[in-house]
N, C-alpha and C positions, 0 to 999 in steps of 0.2 A: 486562627486558629485550624481551623482545616487544614487549611493550606502546608501546616507546617505539619501534619499528622501525614499526612498522604505523606510526603517527605518523608517522614520518620518507616514508614513502611518500604519504599527501596532500599534506606540505609540499612536495613536486613537481608537483604540481597538475599531474594531465597529463602529471610528468611523464614528461618528456623524460630519458631519458640519452644523453648524447655524451659519444663517448670523447675521453683526453685527448690533445694535440698538448703541441711543444713550441716549437715555430714557429712568427714570427708571422703568420705566412699564418690561420689558423687565426679571426684574430678577418671576416675576408669569412665567413664561416659567419654561416648567414642561425638567426638560434638560431627562428625562426617558423617552421622545416623543417627540422628536425634529421633527420641523417639514419638515429640510430639507434635508437627510439623505442623502448623500456625495453618491455615486454608486461605486467614485472611490476608496477610504476608507473602503467603503468596503467589497469592491472584491480582496484587498492584507490582508485584515486582514483573513477572506474565505477562500485564501489560506495558509493560514498559518498551516494548521493542517493536509497538503496534508503528511509530512515523519510518522505521526504518526505511517501508517499503516511498513513501517519502522524499525523503531526503536517508540515504547512505550512510552514516560517518562525515566527520569534520572534513576527511580531503578527498576524499572518491566518492563523491554520489556521484555514483552512476546510475542509478536510478532517476535523475535529471538530468542526463548526459545522453542515456542510449535515446532515447524521444526529441534531443538534439532542443533541450528548453537555456540547457546554463552553458557554458565556456569559461576557459580559462582567460583571465587576465594583465598574469603573471608567468610564472613558470606551465608551459608545456607541459604535460608531464601524465597525467589519467586520460585525456581526452583524446590520447593518442590507440586506447585501448587497449594498451599492452599488458596490464595488469589483469588477467584474464582470470578467474579464479575465485571459486567463490567461496570462503568457507559458512559450514551449515552450523559446526561445534555449538557454538556458544545459545543454535534456537533451539536447537534441541536442548542442550542440559540448562539449561537459565530459562526457556519459558513452557515448550512442548511437558519439558518432564514434570515441570510441577502442576500443568492443569492434570499431565494425567495421575498424578497423585490426591491431588484434589480431587478428581472422577472416586478416585478409588474411594479417599478415606470416606470421601459422604456416600457410596455403597453398599462401605458395608456396617451391620447390624452392630458391628462391635467398637467404632469408631467414630460413627454417622455422630452422635450422641453427646461426643464427650468438646472437653471446655473447648482444645485447641480449632474443633469444627463446627461446633456449631453457631456459636458467635455471630459468623462471617453474614448468613442469613439459612432462607427454606435448599431443606437438601437438596434437591428436584431444581432452585436456579443454581445454587450454586455449581452442579452439574453440567445442566445447559450452558451456562454463561461459560462453561472451560470446554464446552464442545465445541461449542462455535466459535471460540477465540481460537482451540485451536487449528479446527480447521481456516481458521484464515494464514494462519501461519505459514502451516503447509501449502494449500492454496501456490500462495506466492512464494513460496520453495522446489514445490513442484515445476511453476514453470517459470520460475530461470534456471533451473537445472535439468526438470524433463522427471529418468527414475531418481528411486529415492527411496533409502530406508522407511519403511513406513509400516507395516502389518509385525514388525518382529522388530521396533525401533521404541526404543529406552525398553530395554530388556534385562540391563545388567547388570542384577538383585536378581534374577532368575539364570546367571550362568553363560548368555549369548549374547559377546563382546563382537561378534560376525553377523548384522545384521542382512538378512537378502535387498536388492535394491528390487522396489516392486516398482511395473508401470505406469506413466502417469493413468494408461486410458484407468489400469483399477484404483488410483487411489484419486480421480475426481467420484469413479463410480462410487466407491467407499466412502468419500466426504461427502457428495450428493445424502446418502441413505444417514449416517451422521448423526446431518447439518437437520435432516426430512425429524427423525424421532427428535433432537437437542428440541427444535421448533418447537413442536407437541408437548414437550416435558415442561416447559419455561407456567413459570403459574402465575399469575400479574396481581394474585391475591397474596403472594408472596411475598418474607424478605431477599434483599440482598443488601446489604452493609453502605451506603453511599462513600464511606469513609474511605474505603479500604479498593471499593468499583471507584478507579479513578478513571473510568470511558466515560460512563450514564451515569453513574452515581445512585444506583440501584437500581434506574427506571429500567420493568423489564420487559413493557413495551418496544420501546428503544430497540433494548438485545437483540428483540423476536424481529424488528426491524432491520440488523443488522442480520441476522441469521437467513434472511428471505434474499438483502441483496448479497451476499455472498455465493449464493444459490446460484441468482439471476446469471454475476458476474465469472465464474463458473460456465455455467448451461452457451451463452452468448458464446461460447468461443468452442466452442464445437459444431459450428454452423459451417462448415468444410468436411469434418470431420467426419459429425455421425450425428446432422442434425435431428433426425427421427429421436434420437434421447433429448437433441437440445429441447427440443422443442418441447416434449413434456416433461423435462424438468423443467426451465422457464417458465411458463406456463402454472405451473404449479407454485414456483414461486412468487410469480406474478399474485395468483390468487389470496397468497396468505402476507401478501404485502412487506412495499420492501421499502427504502430510503425516499421518500420523494419531499421532504418538508427539508430544510436548513435545520432546523431546531434535530433535528433528528441525524449527526451526520456523524461521522466517527472522525477523532479530530485527538492530539495525543495533545492535554494541555501541560506545556512548559511552566514553570515557575521564576518571579524574578529574586534566583539568589543561584549561584556561581554552581550550587549540586547538582540543580535539575534547570540549566539555564537553555533556553531555544542556541540549535550546531548551526543556522546561521553565527547568531550572539557573538558565539565563544572563536573561532573564526576570523569574523571584521573586529569584533570590539576587543575581546578579549588575546587572541594570538596576534594581532595586530598583523593575520594578510592578507586581505580581499585575495584570494584566491580564483572566487567564482564571480561570474555577474550572466547577467540577463545573454542568452544566443541571437544572431540576426537572424537565425531560424523563428525568431516569435516572434520578436519584432515586429518585422519585417513580414509578415506574416496577420497581425494583427493590425497593423494599416493597410494592409493591400485588402482586410475587410469592413475597415472605416469602422474597428470598435476599438471603444473606448477604458477596456477593459485594459488598453496600451498603460491608460494615467494610472491606473490602478498596479497594477506588475510592474511600474518602473519607473527612476526617476530621469531626468532629462541631461544631460550628460551641464560640464560647463557654461554649455554655447543654447541651455538651452532646448539643445536638439533628443529627438529620440533614438539611437544607434543602436548596431547586438555586435556582437564580435563571432566572426565565424568558429564553431569546432572541429577542432583536430589540424589547425595553423602548425607551424618551421617556427618551431621559435626563433628565430628571427623577424619571424614579420608581426611580432607579440609587440611593439613600439608602434610599431601602424596603426594600434587600434587603442595608444595608449589613452584619447577622456570621452567615453563609451559613456551609458545608460548606465547606473544602477540597482540592485534590488529599489521594491520601495519600502517603505522603514517597515509598514506592519509587515514584514517580514524577516527582518532583523532585530528587531525589540527583543529583549532578555528574554518576555513570558510572553511571546507570538506565536498561536498557537499554530501544531502543523495537518490541515484535514487530512484525510486519509482514506475516507470516504464519503463523497459530496452529494446531496442530494441528484444532483446536475448529475451525475456522473451517472446516476440509477435514472433519472426521468429517461437518457440520453439514449442508453442499453432497451428502455423501454419502448425507447420510440425506432431501432431501431427493430425489435421485438415483432412492432408491431406491422413494418413493412417488410416483413417476410412472413406475416399470415401465421407468429408465432402464439399471437393471444387475440383477443376479442376490443379492440381498442384502437382511439386513434390516436395514430402515429405520427396528424397536422400538429395535434394538444399536445404528448408528449413531449415533441421536441419543441414547441412555443415557450411548452413549461423548462425543459434545460437550460435551453438557453437564458431566460427569468431567473430560474437559481440560480446560477453563476451568478448576473449580473448587479440581482440583492444580493446576495452574500460582498461583493464588492463597493457594492453599496456606486454605483452607475449611472441608473436609471432615472432615466429623464432629461431634462432639459442639459447640451452642450454647449456652453460660447467659449474653449478653447481658442488659442490662435493655428493650432495647427489645423489645414488646410486638407488634410484630408479625415476629418471629422467631418462629412458633409451632410447629418443628416444632423433632426430636433431631437427626439425621443429613443424611445426601444419601436414603437410600431415604425418608425425611420428603416430606424438595423432589418428588421426582418422582413421589410419590404425589398431587400439588396437583392437581385438577383445571386448571387451567391448564396444567400443569406435563405432563401424562399424557396420549403420543401417543393420542390418540383421537380420530375424529369420523370423517367424510369424507375427500377427501383435497385438498382447499383447507383444512380446516382443518387437517388434520396442517400441511400447506404453512405455514400460519398460524405454527401452533405453532413451530416446526420454526426459520423465518425472525423471530420474534421472539426466539427464545433467542442466534439467532447477534448479533443489534443489542443485544442485549443483552453478551455473549460479547466482542462487538468494540469497546467502550470504552476508547478509551486503544490503540488500536491501529489495523486496518486500518481507517481510516475513508471511507476510497474504493471497498471489498465493502460497508459496510454501505450509502450513495447510492443503492448501484449496488443494493444491494437493494431500496432505497425508491422506488427510480424503477420497477424490472420488477416491485416484491409491492405497492407500497401496505403494507410493514409496516416498524416502527410509526406509527398515523398521526399526521401531522408537521405542525404546526396555523400559521403565520410570527404571529410577535410582532406589533404593533403598529405598531412603528417598519420594518420591511425593507422593502420593494422594492420587494419582487414579492407577489402571490396568493396563491405559491404556493414551495414549495421548490426553488427553479431545475433543471430538468433540466438542464440542462449547462451547464459555463463559454463566455465567449466571446472571440474570438482579439485579442490585444495590435495594439495600431496597429502595430507593428514588422513583424509579421507579411502585414499593408495595404501599409508602403510600400514594402517590398519587395520583392515578389511581387504588385503587387495583378488580375492579368488572374487569376492561378487560382485566390485569395483569391476570389474575384467567381464564378468559376468551382464553387466550392467553395459558397459562400450561396447561386449557383441552384439547384445539383441537394440540393442537402438543409433548407434554409428561411431561415428569418431569422437573423444570429448573435443570438442574443435569448435571455433564459433560456427563452423561450415553448418551444423549438425541441430537439423532443428529438434524444436521437443515436437511429442504428436498428435497435438490440433493444429499445429502451423502445417498447413499441406497447402497452402496457395501459393501461387510463385510472389516475389519482392524481392528480385535479385538489384 
């Protein structure tokens, strides 16, 4: 029953609950400007797109292609990176606006105790959760594009239809400030309705861990552009406590019903397309590390072989890769969840911060725990008796003992190993963070395919024409400040050379 109630919240699409009346005057009520937007439905709907930074859309999952986790198996279409623009409107109007409204309703003494606000939970928790989720969206949007409407965004009701674009530096600073305030605002003795909080089911302690994790995810990206600020922000977030246990991960739970089913299930089973498969880059990397996650990530081809498809090949070459490894069924079931922020990612960020001296912690312990968390999630820890000759060890200690895995060497060599383990762990999880790692650290080495329109993996996405048409002057000002609106322009924190 609870599952159906959760989907009922989605079906209301933003979400709005109007008070019922019996007289004909109500036909004059504007349905697009309701007087009583119910915060329960608004929050549930605002949660619905968190998975898009793990797998973005049915036909162009660029967040998995940019870090070369997947490739196209039939039609070479999106793997050429020729679809360049990234539309943000639905995030603003469908997610961020809902969250801003929740904050406003819970902050206003005239509305905070109303029947369309109070049932969702304690005012402080509604505000803090909305601020945290809003920061999640803004962080990913600015990491994709750079400068964005932020400080003047969502002001249409106030008559501002042409918001300025803020710099990524400003957005990062303000998000960190807002997240710190939200962290302090959470009240673990208070409530958040577990039916409509479809991410953490009202668990405030988990929301606080997500909040601190988002701050660490932003802070580590300042390692080259502003390490002093990065260190201060990371240390505070680490002290507050991030996601370090698989039970606390952020994931989107799809349902075993057509209205809210897993995106890959839709593509493979409902549409019968089978557009994508694991890439040769991830398959061969797992083999080179004697990594048992190979068996969790992919299923073998008809000959029992684990092989992948190159990303960005010419259409004529597709026939050469007809019998390839498939996605493991754990990713393609109708209700298979999409992990967004796993414990492994945060632990391995903390390991990097420890190597850099940003936190007083045992880098090797965090590194080991990060890899262990990934292995545990896929249930691959333990003896391996497969016939694949590339698996030469018998347990987790054997994996960790490999020279390629041991956390030894110089600081840069250790950071390389940590980043490589993050990339191996983030497959089919947060591809955006894996792409950001590549932009910042050039790990792993990713070589564009022959059909790609770029000479390198894109450094950013490109603004959609709708942004230009609706807000031309501010759009042009952003390009003048940031650089040409192309794949070659880097976002603010991306200053290392990875040509």
